[in-house]
C-alpha positions in Angstrom: 41.6 21.8 61.8 38.6 21.5 60.1 39.7 21.4 55.8 36.3 23.0 54.3 38.3 22.3 50.8 39.4 19.0 51.3 35.7 18.0 52.3 34.0 20.0 50.3 35.8 17.8 47.3 35.5 14.8 48.9 31.8 15.5 49.2 31.7 16.3 45.4 33.5 12.9 44.3 30.9 10.7 46.5 28.3 12.3 44.6 29.9 12.5 41.6 30.4 8.5 41.7 26.9 7.9 43.0 25.4 10.2 39.8 27.7 8.0 37.4 26.5 4.6 39.3 22.7 5.9 38.4 23.3 6.2 35.2 24.9 3.1 34.4 21.9 1.9 36.2 19.7 3.4 33.5 21.8 2.4 30.7 21.9 -1.6 32.3 21.5 -4.9 29.9 18.4 -6.5 31.0 17.6 -10.4 29.5 14.1 -11.5 29.3 12.2 -14.7 27.5 15.4 -15.1 25.6 15.4 -11.2 24.2 18.5 -8.8 24.8 17.4 -5.2 25.6 19.3 -2.1 26.8 17.2 0.2 28.9 17.2 3.8 29.4 14.1 4.2 32.4 11.3 2.7 31.7 12.3 2.0 28.2 13.7 -0.9 26.4 15.7 -1.3 23.0 16.0 -4.8 21.4 19.9 -5.3 21.0 22.0 -7.8 19.3 22.4 -11.3 21.1 25.3 -12.2 23.1 26.6 -15.1 24.6 23.9 -15.2 27.2 21.0 -14.9 24.8 22.8 -17.2 22.1 21.6 -16.2 18.7 18.0 -15.8 18.0 16.5 -18.3 16.3 12.4 -19.4 14.7 9.5 -17.2 15.6 10.6 -13.6 17.6 7.7 -12.1 19.4 8.5 -9.2 21.3 6.1 -8.3 23.8 5.1 -4.9 25.2 4.4 -3.8 27.9 6.4 -6.5 30.0 7.1 -6.8 33.5 10.6 -7.6 34.9 11.6 -7.8 38.4 8.4 -5.9 39.5 9.0 -3.2 37.0 7.4 -2.1 34.1 9.3 -1.5 31.1 7.6 -0.7 27.3 10.0 -1.8 24.0 10.3 1.4 22.3 13.3 0.8 19.4 15.1 -1.8 17.8 19.0 -1.6 17.7 20.9 -1.4 15.2 21.7 -4.8 13.2 20.1 -6.0 16.1 19.6 -8.8 14.1 21.4 -8.5 10.9 22.9 -11.8 9.2 20.6 -14.1 11.4 20.1 -17.3 9.6 18.0 -18.6 12.0 14.6 -16.2 12.4 12.1 -17.2 10.3 9.2 -14.6 11.6 9.1 -11.2 14.1 5.9 -9.6 15.6 7.1 -6.4 16.9 4.4 -5.0 19.4 2.7 -1.5 18.9 5.6 0.8 21.5 8.3 -0.2 19.0 8.0 3.1 17.3 12.1 3.1 16.0 14.0 0.3 14.2 17.0 1.4 13.6 19.7 1.0 10.2 20.1 -2.6 8.9 18.1 -4.2 12.2 17.1 -7.4 10.1 19.6 -6.7 7.3 20.5 -10.4 5.4 18.4 -12.5 7.5 18.1 -15.2 5.2 15.4 -17.0 6.8 13.1 -14.5 7.8 9.7 -15.0 5.9 7.1 -12.5 7.4 7.1 -9.4 9.7 4.9 -7.3 11.8 5.6 -4.0 12.4 4.1 -1.6 14.4 1.3 0.5 13.7 2.6 3.7 15.6 5.8 3.0 14.0 7.4 6.4 13.1 10.5 5.7 12.0 12.2 3.7 9.3 15.8 3.7 8.7 17.9 2.9 5.7 18.6 -0.9 4.7 16.1 -2.3 7.8 15.5 -5.4 5.7 18.0 -5.2 3.0 18.8 -8.7 1.3 16.3 -10.3 3.1 16.0 -13.5 0.4 12.9 -15.4 2.2 10.8 -12.3 3.0 7.6 -12.5 1.2 5.5 -9.6 1.8 5.7 -6.2 3.5 3.6 -3.6 5.0 4.9 -0.5 5.8 3.2 1.1 8.8 0.6 4.1 8.3 2.9 6.6 10.4 5.6 6.6 7.8 6.3 9.3 5.6 9.6 8.7 4.0 11.2 5.5 2.7 14.6 6.2 2.1 18.1 4.1 1.4 17.5 0.2 0.4 15.1 -1.1 2.6 14.0 -4.1 0.3 17.2 -4.2 -1.8 17.6 -8.1 -3.1 14.5 -9.6 -1.0 14.0 -12.1 -4.1 11.4 -13.8 -2.4 9.5 -10.4 -2.1 6.1 -10.8 -3.9 3.9 -7.9 -2.3 4.5 -4.4 -0.5 1.9 -2.3 0.8 2.6 1.8 1.0 0.8 3.4 3.8 -1.6 6.8 3.5 1.0 9.4 4.3 3.7 8.2 2.7 5.2 11.5 0.6 9.0 10.6 -0.1 10.2 6.8 -1.7 13.5 6.1 -2.7 14.1 4.9 -5.7 16.6 2.4 -4.8 14.1 0.6 -2.0 12.9 -2.4 -4.4 16.0 -2.9 -6.5 16.8 -6.5 -6.8 13.1 -7.7 -5.5 12.8 -10.1 -8.8 9.6 -11.5 -7.9 7.7 -8.5 -6.6 4.0 -8.3 -8.6 1.9 -6.8 -6.9 1.3 -3.5 -5.4 -0.9 -2.1 -2.5 -0.9 1.5 -2.6 -2.7 3.5 -0.2 -1.0 7.1 -0.6 -3.4 9.7 -0.3 -1.8 11.9 -2.3 1.6 12.3 -4.0 3.7 14.1 -6.4 4.0 13.3 -9.9 6.7 9.9 -10.5 9.3 11.6 -12.5 10.3 8.6 -15.1 12.5 10.6 -16.8 15.4 9.8 -14.2 15.9 6.7 -12.8 17.5 8.2 -9.4 13.8 9.1 -8.6 11.5 6.4 -9.7 10.4 4.4 -6.9 9.5 1.6 -9.0 13.3 1.8 -11.6 14.0 -1.6 -12.9 10.6 -3.7 -11.8 7.9 -1.7 -14.0 7.5 -4.6 -16.3 7.2 -7.0 -13.7 4.5 -6.1 -12.1 1.4 -8.1 -12.5 -1.3 -6.2 -9.8 -2.0 -2.9 -8.9 -4.5 -1.7 -6.1 -5.4 1.6 -4.9 -6.8 1.3 -1.5 -9.3 3.7 -0.2 -7.4 6.4 1.5 -6.0 7.6 -1.9 -7.3 10.8 -3.0 -4.8 11.0 -6.3 -3.3 9.0 -8.2 0.3 10.9 -9.5 1.0 11.5 -13.0 3.2 8.7 -14.4 2.8 6.5 -11.8 2.1 3.1 -13.4 3.7 4.2 -16.6 5.2 1.3 -18.7 4.1 -1.2 -16.5 4.0 -3.6 -19.1 3.2 -6.4 -17.4 0.2 -5.1 -15.2 -2.9 -7.4 -16.3 -5.3 -6.3 -13.5 -5.9 -2.6 -11.6 -8.6 -2.0 -8.6 -9.1 1.5 -7.9 -10.9 2.5 -4.1 -13.6 4.5 -3.6 -11.7 8.5 -2.8 -9.9 8.4 -5.5 -11.3 12.0 -7.1 -8.8 12.8 -9.4 -6.2 11.0 -11.7 -3.5 12.6 -13.5 -2.2 12.4 -16.9 -0.2 9.5 -18.0 -1.3 7.8 -14.5 -1.8 4.5 -16.9 0.1 5.1 -19.8 1.8 2.0 -21.8 0.1 -0.6 -19.6 -0.5 -2.4 -22.7 -1.2 -5.6 -21.2 -4.0 -4.7 -18.4 -7.1 -7.1 -18.9 -9.2 -6.4 -15.4 -10.2 -3.3 -14.1 -12.2 -2.8 -11.1 -13.8 0.5 -10.7 -15.2 1.3 -7.2 -14.7 5.5 -7.5 -17.3 7.2 -5.8 -17.3 9.9 -8.3 -14.9 11.2 -10.5 -15.1 14.2 -12.7 -16.3 14.2 -16.7 -13.2 14.3 -19.1 -14.2 16.9 -22.0 -13.5 14.3 -24.6 -12.7 11.0 -25.0 -8.9 11.0 -25.4 -9.0 12.5 -22.1 -10.5 9.2 -20.3 -7.9 7.3 -17.8 -8.0 4.2 -20.0 -8.2 5.3 -23.4 -5.0 4.2 -24.5 -5.8 1.1 -23.1 -8.9 0.2 -24.6 -7.8 -2.8 -26.7 -6.4 -4.6 -24.0 -9.2 -4.5 -21.3 -11.6 -7.9 -21.3 -13.5 -7.3 -17.7 -14.5 -3.7 -16.4 -16.4 -4.4 -12.9 -17.7 -1.8 -10.9 -18.0 -1.2 -7.1 -20.8 -0.6 -4.5 -19.4 2.6 -4.2 -19.8 3.9 -7.2 -22.4 6.8 -7.5 -21.2 8.4 -10.9 -20.0 6.7 -14.3 -18.1 9.6 -15.9 -18.3 10.8 -19.8 -16.1 8.3 -21.7 -15.2 5.8 -19.0 -15.4 2.7 -20.7 -15.4 4.2 -24.5 -13.8 2.3 -27.8 -13.6 -1.0 -25.0 -14.0 -3.3 -28.0 -13.1 -6.6 -25.9 -15.6 -5.9 -23.1 -18.5 -8.4 -23.4 -20.3 -7.2 -19.7 -21.6 -4.7 -18.1 -22.9 -4.8 -15.0 -24.2 -1.6 -12.4 -23.9 -1.7 -9.0 -27.2 -0.4 -6.8 -25.6 3.1 -5.8 -25.4 4.2 -9.7 -27.3 7.2 -9.7 -25.8 8.8 -12.6 -24.4 7.8 -16.1 -22.8 10.6 -18.6 -22.9 10.6 -21.9 -20.9 8.3 -24.1 -19.9 6.5 -20.5 -20.3 2.7 -23.1 -20.1 4.5 -26.3 -18.6 1.6 -29.1 -18.5 -1.3 -27.5 -18.2 -3.9 -30.1 -18.9 -7.5 -28.6 -21.2 -6.6 -26.0 -23.6 -9.4 -25.1 -24.6 -8.7 -21.9 -26.0 -5.9 -19.8 -27.7 -5.8 -16.0 -28.5 -3.8 -13.1 -28.8 -4.8 -9.7 -32.0 -4.7 -8.3 -31.8 -2.7 -5.6 -30.9 -0.1 -8.1 -33.4 3.3 -8.4 -32.1 5.2 -11.1 -31.5 2.5 -13.7 -32.9 -1.2 -14.5 -32.8 -3.8 -16.6 -36.5 -5.1 -16.4 -36.9 -8.4 -17.6 -33.8 -9.9 -18.3 -33.8 -7.7 -21.5 -30.2 -7.2 -21.5 -30.2 -3.4 -21.7 -29.8 -0.5 -19.9 -32.9 1.7 -18.9 -33.4 4.7 -16.9 -36.2 4.1 -15.2 -37.9 7.6 -14.4 -38.1 8.6 -18.1 -38.6 4.9 -19.4 -35.6 5.7 -22.1 -33.3 3.0 -23.5 -29.6 3.9 -23.1 -27.6 0.9 -23.7 -28.2 -1.8 -25.6 -26.2 -4.8 -27.7 -27.0 -7.4 -30.1 -29.0 -9.5 -27.6 -31.0 -6.8 -26.4 -35.0 -7.2 -26.2 -36.4 -4.2 -26.7 -39.3 -3.9 -23.8 -42.7 -2.7 -25.2 -43.0 -0.2 -22.9 -40.2 2.0 -23.8 -40.6 5.7 -24.5 -37.4 5.9 -26.7 -34.0 4.9 -27.3 -30.7 7.0 -26.7 -29.1 8.3 -28.8 -25.8 6.4 -28.4 -27.8 3.2 -27.3 -26.5 0.8 -29.7 
């Protein structure tokens, strides 16, 4: 007699085994060019080395897409601790398909000097480069919004780090123990106030005094309050063209800064000179240069910078607010780009002249006043 129940159970068992086999195949281990991967469909994750690959060494370049046995795969992730404590890899290049690097993926890789991360990376998990003592510089990809945990803790050779435009949150522990870090490339479009009152909320906790260079990229729209507060080692700062606002105390206490490169297209005028962004630093600045993006020089910008020797007005400056250059005690060189249509320093006269009115707006002790002047501004000397 036909046993329907028994036959059904056998069929179900066969289907289950077949389905189980398909799952195993989909999660298979794959080896390619000396790298171990785990697969999920047509996606690969870089996995920790084993006896088949041997320990990873030298310069690691992960390619994607890759064709293996006639099948095309994309490499989308690096597994947790995949390279952890490897003492032989020196550089890593990840493809743009690799959008996720798991926790501790490169932690304690003591010979790792350089890393190129995916431009499309969206997940940056904790301790990825923890105690990579040879790592020299790092650029956090533009898609990253949050940097948590101790990403670069103990990276004692790190000298430069670049923060991306879309960043909204930075752990206070991210740079702990980065004893040689001296350069910050800050491309963050806008960021909440940096709370320096609590070390647990300060991304530069413990390293403020050692930083020497702070570069604001063209992505930056707002410089947050307290960002460079008490960075007493800073000597150089560059400000990108799209900054529209500089919050209170952004540069307070940077008492050793000497070189400012100002490339802001325009910036609102402060009401009084004490609100000017560099007023508290006026006694230390010796060099203030303007980039070609500058259209407007705001009021009081260089007010009372008594150590400035030189002012050069670039070609695109079309307006200069009152008192922008007042009380410059040792100024001895004033020049204007030949291409500027609004201002000039005709015949190398060492003065700033408004071309349309023939008014001398700024002079110095080496100025030779041209004979065709219609007047001299109230604060020219």
